Each structure stands twice: as C-alpha cells, then as structure tokens.
C-alpha positions in Angstrom: -29.6 103.6 -85.0 -31.3 100.5 -86.1 -34.4 101.0 -84.1 -34.5 103.2 -81.1 -31.8 102.9 -78.5 -32.9 101.8 -75.0 -30.5 104.5 -73.6 -31.9 107.9 -72.9 -30.3 110.9 -74.4 -28.7 111.7 -71.0 -27.3 108.2 -70.7 -25.9 108.4 -74.3 -24.1 111.7 -73.5 -22.8 110.3 -70.2 -21.6 107.1 -72.0 -19.8 109.0 -74.7 -18.1 111.2 -72.1 -16.9 108.0 -70.4 -15.7 106.5 -73.7 -13.7 109.7 -74.3 -12.2 109.4 -70.8 -10.9 105.9 -71.8 -13.6 103.7 -70.2 -14.6 100.5 -72.0 -18.0 99.3 -73.0 -18.6 96.9 -70.0 -17.4 99.5 -67.5 -19.7 102.1 -68.9 -22.7 99.8 -68.8 -21.9 98.9 -65.2 -21.4 102.5 -64.2 -24.6 103.7 -65.8 -26.6 100.5 -64.8 -27.8 99.9 -68.4 -27.7 97.1 -70.9 -24.3 96.1 -72.1 -25.8 95.5 -75.6 -27.1 99.1 -75.9 -23.7 100.4 -74.7 -21.8 98.2 -77.1 -23.9 99.5 -80.1 -23.4 103.1 -79.0 -19.6 102.4 -78.5 -19.3 101.1 -82.1 -21.2 104.1 -83.5 -19.0 106.4 -81.4 -15.8 104.8 -82.8 -16.9 105.6 -86.3 -18.7 108.9 -85.8 -17.3 110.4 -82.6 -19.9 112.7 -81.0 -21.9 112.4 -84.2 -23.2 109.1 -82.7 -25.5 111.3 -80.7 -27.3 112.6 -83.8 -30.4 110.5 -84.5 -30.4 109.1 -88.0 -33.4 109.5 -90.2 -36.0 106.8 -89.9 -36.9 104.6 -92.8 -40.0 105.8 -94.6 -42.8 103.4 -95.3 -45.7 103.7 -97.6 -49.1 101.9 -97.6 -50.0 99.4 -100.3 -52.7 101.7 -101.6 -50.1 104.5 -102.1 -47.7 102.2 -103.9 -50.5 100.9 -106.1 -51.4 104.4 -107.1 -47.8 105.2 -108.0 -47.6 102.1 -110.2 -50.9 103.0 -111.9 -49.7 106.5 -112.7 -46.4 105.2 -113.9 -48.0 102.7 -116.2 -50.6 105.3 -117.5 -47.6 107.3 -118.7 
C-alpha cells in the first residue's frame, strides 16, 4: 500500500468478502461507511492479488544523511 490504508484490518477483510460476493466499490464503501477512495484502492489491489491484498507490503527503508555519507566515505576509501 502506498502509505497506510485508512481502512482498519477488519474493514479490509469485510470489504474483500463483499468484493468476492460480487459487490462493487461504491456499494462496499456505502455499506461499510468508509471512504470510496480507500475502497477503490483496496479493490484494485484485490483484483490483482486476491486475498493477498490483505498482506501489508514492506515499507520503504530510509537512511539518514550521516549514514549515507559514511557509506560513500567507506566506498571511496576502498
């Protein structure tokens, strides 16, 4: 997920259950009283990954400038 979903884990499971039952994005959002945008993103992930859409993807790692500078220094020092 690009960023965290605004849907709780329970809402995501319920939404996917409704998708599998044939419900559309807008109907699911209305039924669960949640953002249509969040449901739409989940729906597209579900179309590609099925229930795998519930698995959280790894977050992007970030490193401080000091760490990057040290890596470059060690690389250049050989």
